[in-house]
One Martini backbone bead per residue (centre of mass of N, CA, C, O) as a GRO file, in nm:
protein
  301
    1MET     BB    1   0.378   1.578  -0.900
    2PHE     BB    2   0.605   1.551  -0.674
    3ARG     BB    3   0.435   1.677  -0.453
    4ARG     BB    4   0.211   1.460  -0.456
    5ILE     BB    5   0.390   1.219  -0.396
    6GLY     BB    6   0.503   1.325  -0.127
    7LEU     BB    7   0.228   1.345   0.018
    8PHE     BB    8   0.150   1.044   0.000
    9LEU     BB    9   0.401   0.929   0.138
   10LEU     BB   10   0.366   1.082   0.403
   11THR     BB   11   0.088   0.971   0.471
   12ASN     BB   12   0.169   0.675   0.472
   13LEU     BB   13   0.386   0.699   0.693
   14LEU     BB   14   0.200   0.808   0.920
   15VAL     BB   15   0.012   0.562   0.927
   16VAL     BB   16   0.225   0.351   0.994
   17LEU     BB   17   0.321   0.483   1.258
   18THR     BB   18   0.045   0.477   1.397
   19LEU     BB   19   0.012   0.171   1.390
   20GLY     BB   20   0.268   0.108   1.548
   21LEU     BB   21   0.188   0.255   1.810
   22LEU     BB   22  -0.076   0.100   1.857
   23MET     BB   23   0.056  -0.184   1.873
   24GLU     BB   24   0.241  -0.112   2.108
   25PHE     BB   25   0.016  -0.033   2.313
   26LEU     BB   26  -0.141  -0.325   2.277
   27GLY     BB   27   0.098  -0.556   2.229
   28VAL     BB   28   0.131  -0.668   1.932
   29ARG     BB   29   0.418  -0.617   1.830
   30PRO     BB   30   0.583  -0.778   2.042
   31TYR     BB   31   0.438  -1.043   1.982
   32LEU     BB   32   0.529  -1.069   1.685
   33ASN     BB   33   0.834  -1.044   1.729
   34GLN     BB   34   0.852  -1.295   1.916
   35HIS     BB   35   0.727  -1.473   1.651
   36GLY     BB   36   0.902  -1.353   1.382
   37LEU     BB   37   0.791  -1.060   1.309
   38ASP     BB   38   0.885  -0.802   1.090
   39TYR     BB   39   0.739  -0.505   1.069
   40GLU     BB   40   0.925  -0.323   0.894
   41GLN     BB   41   0.966  -0.519   0.655
   42LEU     BB   42   0.669  -0.550   0.583
   43ALA     BB   43   0.606  -0.253   0.525
   44ALA     BB   44   0.820  -0.214   0.302
   45PHE     BB   45   0.724  -0.436   0.111
   46CYS     BB   46   0.429  -0.332   0.066
   47LEU     BB   47   0.502  -0.051  -0.034
   48LEU     BB   48   0.670  -0.134  -0.277
   49TRP     BB   49   0.454  -0.315  -0.423
   50GLY     BB   50   0.206  -0.133  -0.419
   51MET     BB   51   0.335   0.126  -0.549
   52GLY     BB   52   0.487  -0.006  -0.785
   53GLY     BB   53   0.243  -0.115  -0.942
   54ALA     BB   54   0.104   0.162  -0.987
   55PHE     BB   55   0.347   0.298  -1.143
   56ILE     BB   56   0.363   0.101  -1.374
   57SER     BB   57   0.076   0.146  -1.479
   58LEU     BB   58   0.118   0.448  -1.529
   59GLY     BB   59   0.368   0.435  -1.722
   60ILE     BB   60   0.191   0.234  -1.939
   61SER     BB   61  -0.092   0.361  -2.007
   62ARG     BB   62  -0.059   0.475  -2.293
   63TRP     BB   63   0.037   0.219  -2.430
   64MET     BB   64  -0.201   0.037  -2.341
   65ALA     BB   65  -0.429   0.199  -2.477
   66LYS     BB   66  -0.338   0.162  -2.769
   67ARG     BB   67  -0.356  -0.152  -2.761
   68ALA     BB   68  -0.636  -0.218  -2.627
   69MET     BB   69  -0.807   0.011  -2.816
   70GLY     BB   70  -0.683   0.096  -3.092
   71VAL     BB   71  -0.528   0.362  -3.112
   72ARG     BB   72  -0.535   0.647  -3.326
   73LEU     BB   73  -0.354   0.896  -3.431
   74ILE     BB   74  -0.378   1.253  -3.443
   75THR     BB   75  -0.236   1.449  -3.682
   76GLU     BB   76  -0.124   1.694  -3.897
   77GLU     BB   77  -0.166   1.478  -4.146
   78THR     BB   78  -0.452   1.459  -4.111
   79ARG     BB   79  -0.745   1.472  -4.330
   80ASP     BB   80  -0.977   1.444  -4.161
   81ALA     BB   81  -1.195   1.684  -4.060
   82ARG     BB   82  -1.303   1.572  -3.788
   83LEU     BB   83  -1.025   1.500  -3.666
   84LYS     BB   84  -0.900   1.782  -3.687
   85GLU     BB   85  -1.107   1.911  -3.497
   86VAL     BB   86  -1.029   1.755  -3.247
   87ARG     BB   87  -0.735   1.850  -3.230
   88GLN     BB   88  -0.803   2.154  -3.212
   89MET     BB   89  -0.966   2.143  -2.954
   90VAL     BB   90  -0.744   2.031  -2.770
   91ALA     BB   91  -0.544   2.261  -2.817
   92THR     BB   92  -0.724   2.485  -2.702
   93LEU     BB   93  -0.780   2.362  -2.421
   94ALA     BB   94  -0.483   2.328  -2.334
   95ARG     BB   95  -0.416   2.628  -2.346
   96ARG     BB   96  -0.625   2.719  -2.134
   97ALA     BB   97  -0.491   2.510  -1.913
   98GLY     BB   98  -0.169   2.511  -1.945
   99LEU     BB   99  -0.089   2.285  -2.159
  100PRO     BB  100   0.047   2.056  -2.318
  101MET     BB  101   0.027   1.876  -2.592
  102PRO     BB  102  -0.150   1.615  -2.647
  103GLU     BB  103  -0.237   1.328  -2.739
  104VAL     BB  104  -0.443   1.227  -3.022
  105GLY     BB  105  -0.735   1.006  -3.051
  106TYR     BB  106  -0.888   0.704  -3.189
  107TYR     BB  107  -1.164   0.459  -3.169
  108GLU     BB  108  -1.331   0.165  -3.228
  109SER     BB  109  -1.673   0.239  -3.126
  110PRO     BB  110  -2.016   0.254  -3.035
  111ASP     BB  111  -1.926   0.389  -2.784
  112PRO     BB  112  -1.996   0.696  -2.633
  113ASN     BB  113  -1.661   0.797  -2.583
  114ALA     BB  114  -1.391   0.892  -2.348
  115PHE     BB  115  -1.032   0.946  -2.275
  116ALA     BB  116  -0.773   0.969  -2.022
  117THR     BB  117  -0.407   0.945  -2.020
  118GLY     BB  118  -0.110   0.911  -1.830
  119PRO     BB  119   0.184   0.994  -1.636
  120SER     BB  120   0.150   1.299  -1.747
  121LYS     BB  121   0.109   1.612  -1.878
  122LYS     BB  122   0.341   1.554  -2.105
  123ARG     BB  123   0.213   1.229  -2.122
  124SER     BB  124  -0.067   1.246  -2.281
  125LEU     BB  125  -0.407   1.113  -2.355
  126VAL     BB  126  -0.668   1.175  -2.599
  127ALA     BB  127  -0.975   0.988  -2.655
  128VAL     BB  128  -1.208   0.882  -2.909
  129SER     BB  129  -1.492   0.762  -3.033
  130THR     BB  130  -1.677   0.692  -3.308
  131GLY     BB  131  -1.952   0.710  -3.163
  132LEU     BB  132  -1.913   1.004  -3.073
  133LEU     BB  133  -1.865   1.140  -3.354
  134GLU     BB  134  -2.151   1.044  -3.473
  135ARG     BB  135  -2.349   1.172  -3.215
  136MET     BB  136  -2.205   1.455  -3.200
  137ASN     BB  137  -2.172   1.770  -3.173
  138ARG     BB  138  -1.956   2.021  -3.135
  139GLU     BB  139  -2.032   2.117  -2.847
  140GLU     BB  140  -2.041   1.836  -2.716
  141LEU     BB  141  -1.751   1.755  -2.787
  142GLU     BB  142  -1.618   1.985  -2.629
  143GLY     BB  143  -1.720   1.894  -2.353
  144VAL     BB  144  -1.577   1.623  -2.346
  145LEU     BB  145  -1.284   1.729  -2.390
  146SER     BB  146  -1.278   1.915  -2.140
  147HIS     BB  147  -1.298   1.688  -1.936
  148GLU     BB  148  -1.033   1.542  -2.016
  149VAL     BB  149  -0.841   1.783  -1.984
  150SER     BB  150  -0.907   1.819  -1.684
  151HIS     BB  151  -0.780   1.559  -1.589
  152VAL     BB  152  -0.496   1.643  -1.668
  153ALA     BB  153  -0.479   1.915  -1.511
  154ASN     BB  154  -0.545   1.762  -1.224
  155GLY     BB  155  -0.383   1.485  -1.205
  156ASP     BB  156  -0.559   1.213  -1.187
  157MET     BB  157  -0.370   0.981  -1.263
  158VAL     BB  158  -0.175   1.013  -1.024
  159THR     BB  159  -0.374   1.015  -0.789
  160MET     BB  160  -0.501   0.730  -0.843
  161ALA     BB  161  -0.236   0.571  -0.829
  162LEU     BB  162  -0.166   0.646  -0.538
  163LEU     BB  163  -0.422   0.540  -0.407
  164GLN     BB  164  -0.393   0.249  -0.508
  165GLY     BB  165  -0.121   0.202  -0.371
  166VAL     BB  166  -0.215   0.237  -0.080
  167VAL     BB  167  -0.429   0.015  -0.086
  168ASN     BB  168  -0.241  -0.216  -0.161
  169ALA     BB  169  -0.045  -0.192   0.079
  170PHE     BB  170  -0.261  -0.232   0.309
  171ALA     BB  171  -0.371  -0.502   0.217
  172MET     BB  172  -0.105  -0.654   0.241
  173PHE     BB  173  -0.034  -0.585   0.533
  174LEU     BB  174  -0.296  -0.666   0.693
  175SER     BB  175  -0.325  -0.958   0.586
  176ARG     BB  176  -0.050  -1.057   0.705
  177LEU     BB  177  -0.099  -0.977   0.995
  178ILE     BB  178  -0.356  -1.142   1.046
  179ALA     BB  179  -0.250  -1.418   0.947
  180TYR     BB  180  -0.020  -1.438   1.154
  181THR     BB  181  -0.197  -1.428   1.406
  182ILE     BB  182  -0.358  -1.683   1.341
  183MET     BB  183  -0.119  -1.878   1.322
  184VAL     BB  184  -0.015  -1.838   1.610
  185ALA     BB  185  -0.283  -1.925   1.753
  186MET     BB  186  -0.275  -2.219   1.566
  187ARG     BB  187  -0.013  -2.335   1.628
  188GLY     BB  188   0.183  -2.611   1.542
  189ASP     BB  189   0.398  -2.878   1.447
  190ASN     BB  190   0.287  -2.842   1.160
  191ARG     BB  191   0.416  -2.673   0.895
  192ARG     BB  192   0.208  -2.719   0.674
  193ASN     BB  193  -0.035  -2.610   0.828
  194ASN     BB  194   0.079  -2.326   0.877
  195TYR     BB  195   0.103  -2.248   0.584
  196TRP     BB  196  -0.205  -2.271   0.513
  197ILE     BB  197  -0.315  -2.081   0.723
  198PHE     BB  198  -0.174  -1.827   0.626
  199HIS     BB  199  -0.257  -1.823   0.314
  200LEU     BB  200  -0.564  -1.844   0.347
  201SER     BB  201  -0.599  -1.600   0.529
  202ARG     BB  202  -0.467  -1.390   0.345
  203PHE     BB  203  -0.654  -1.428   0.102
  204ALA     BB  204  -0.924  -1.362   0.241
  205VAL     BB  205  -0.848  -1.081   0.359
  206GLU     BB  206  -0.754  -0.945   0.094
  207ILE     BB  207  -1.023  -0.952  -0.050
  208VAL     BB  208  -1.178  -0.778   0.150
  209LEU     BB  209  -0.985  -0.528   0.138
  210MET     BB  210  -1.009  -0.479  -0.172
  211ILE     BB  211  -1.310  -0.423  -0.170
  212LEU     BB  212  -1.298  -0.184   0.023
  213GLY     BB  213  -1.085  -0.025  -0.144
  214SER     BB  214  -1.258   0.006  -0.406
  215MET     BB  215  -1.463   0.196  -0.270
  216VAL     BB  216  -1.266   0.426  -0.217
  217VAL     BB  217  -1.172   0.470  -0.507
  218ALA     BB  218  -1.455   0.520  -0.628
  219TYR     BB  219  -1.527   0.765  -0.462
  220PHE     BB  220  -1.291   0.943  -0.557
  221SER     BB  221  -1.361   0.924  -0.859
  222ARG     BB  222  -1.633   1.069  -0.839
  223TYR     BB  223  -1.515   1.332  -0.741
  224ARG     BB  224  -1.334   1.380  -0.996
  225GLU     BB  225  -1.570   1.407  -1.193
  226TYR     BB  226  -1.690   1.663  -1.083
  227HIS     BB  227  -1.429   1.826  -1.120
  228ALA     BB  228  -1.410   1.784  -1.431
  229ASP     BB  229  -1.676   1.920  -1.498
  230ALA     BB  230  -1.600   2.199  -1.386
  231GLY     BB  231  -1.349   2.232  -1.566
  232GLY     BB  232  -1.499   2.201  -1.837
  233ALA     BB  233  -1.684   2.452  -1.797
  234LYS     BB  234  -1.443   2.655  -1.803
  235LEU     BB  235  -1.327   2.580  -2.092
  236SER     BB  236  -1.628   2.557  -2.268
  237GLY     BB  237  -1.866   2.583  -2.095
  238LYS     BB  238  -2.157   2.496  -1.948
  239PRO     BB  239  -2.339   2.421  -2.194
  240ALA     BB  240  -2.142   2.210  -2.315
  241MET     BB  241  -2.124   2.021  -2.069
  242ILE     BB  242  -2.426   1.966  -2.037
  243GLY     BB  243  -2.478   1.872  -2.328
  244ALA     BB  244  -2.295   1.622  -2.313
  245LEU     BB  245  -2.445   1.476  -2.080
  246LYS     BB  246  -2.726   1.472  -2.217
  247SER     BB  247  -2.637   1.308  -2.460
  248LEU     BB  248  -2.550   1.057  -2.300
  249GLN     BB  249  -2.828   1.009  -2.175
  250ARG     BB  250  -2.964   0.947  -2.452
  251LEU     BB  251  -2.762   0.716  -2.555
  252TYR     BB  252  -2.823   0.568  -2.317
  253PRO     BB  253  -2.800   0.230  -2.359
  254VAL     BB  254  -2.486   0.186  -2.490
  255THR     BB  255  -2.311  -0.084  -2.586
  256SER     BB  256  -1.991  -0.237  -2.542
  257GLN     BB  257  -1.769  -0.473  -2.664
  258LEU     BB  258  -1.513  -0.332  -2.497
  259GLU     BB  259  -1.574  -0.310  -2.193
  260ALA     BB  260  -1.433  -0.571  -2.078
  261ALA     BB  261  -1.139  -0.486  -2.211
  262ARG     BB  262  -1.112  -0.243  -2.043
  263PRO     BB  263  -0.909  -0.092  -1.855
  264ASP     BB  264  -0.923   0.031  -1.537
  265SER     BB  265  -0.743   0.289  -1.588
  266LEU     BB  266  -0.971   0.404  -1.796
  267LYS     BB  267  -1.245   0.409  -1.642
  268ASN     BB  268  -1.184   0.667  -1.466
  269PHE     BB  269  -1.143   0.863  -1.759
  270GLN     BB  270  -1.412   0.882  -1.854
  271ILE     BB  271  -1.714   1.033  -1.928
  272SER     BB  272  -1.849   0.739  -1.911
  273THR     BB  273  -2.072   0.493  -1.759
  274LYS     BB  274  -2.231   0.261  -1.626
  275THR     BB  275  -2.535   0.220  -1.461
  276PHE     BB  276  -2.594   0.124  -1.133
  277PRO     BB  277  -2.759  -0.036  -0.896
  278SER     BB  278  -2.750   0.060  -0.594
  279TRP     BB  279  -2.485  -0.093  -0.443
  280ARG     BB  280  -2.304  -0.085  -0.711
  281ARG     BB  281  -2.228   0.222  -0.690
  282LEU     BB  282  -1.987   0.185  -0.490
  283PHE     BB  283  -1.809   0.070  -0.761
  284SER     BB  284  -1.831   0.328  -0.916
  285SER     BB  285  -1.644   0.574  -1.101
  286HIS     BB  286  -1.934   0.705  -1.161
  287PRO     BB  287  -2.170   0.913  -1.161
  288PRO     BB  288  -2.463   0.993  -1.234
  289LEU     BB  289  -2.567   1.193  -1.483
  290GLU     BB  290  -2.793   1.345  -1.327
  291ASP     BB  291  -2.601   1.448  -1.101
  292ARG     BB  292  -2.404   1.608  -1.279
  293ILE     BB  293  -2.611   1.799  -1.401
  294ALA     BB  294  -2.726   1.915  -1.137
  295ARG     BB  295  -2.459   2.040  -1.038
  296LEU     BB  296  -2.413   2.234  -1.280
  297GLU     BB  297  -2.714   2.366  -1.236
  298GLY     BB  298  -2.751   2.395  -0.908
  299ARG     BB  299  -2.941   2.141  -0.783
  300ARG     BB  300  -2.668   2.037  -0.636
  301ALA     BB  301  -2.419   2.006  -0.380
   0.00000   0.00000   0.00000
């Protein structure tokens, strides 16, 4: 985990330094410094707030999932045979993946789904919906759980939080940089007008950058889903993983009343999500089920 954090921070630092050198070469940085903008302070501020917000979300993700989704933990004292089977499957899969035992839970929802979350491999949660338990057989359920355990084993929660933090930091940084440049170019004697020029420009540019950034995050999330499918196939066997995805394909479109309420941090680590048409797929955290099945079956590179 700490190695991954260090790598992301180093990458972020190198990009900031590269931007600084480019701005110095083009004469933008001296121009901004001359007009009162401290580049280094702005970069540090945006990095702190952008990465800080992502890490706070990651730190409370397990707690938030339990509250937002109404997750009930499945413990050793649980008597329900089906729920005990779920816990035993997760324990077996975690052992195969070399993981400590995650918390296991379930939540009430007709949506046949499952998710994994948590700030680290030692503090993770795997949860399934009642809709999934009611509609899948044992092999299909094992395929779903292996996918979620693979997310934990791959450290996807930390990776996506770091990526989101980098996107947030750069959206904040570039929007303020561009807005300040616009304000300087249009600066007049009226301080109130300068104030509104800066903040309206920053708001508009930040929205555009966050939209573009969400496409980057969604693309990487789709890649992680393929990776989790492959990991799940290793843990439970390819037939179980393919069977789980084909079962989801048959069951959808089952709509969930909780879909709109589900936190974005959980949407990345579900087994499935709604399939969107054409351009909206650019913002989807999951590839189409048919593409995931084809990749596992070796029909698509």
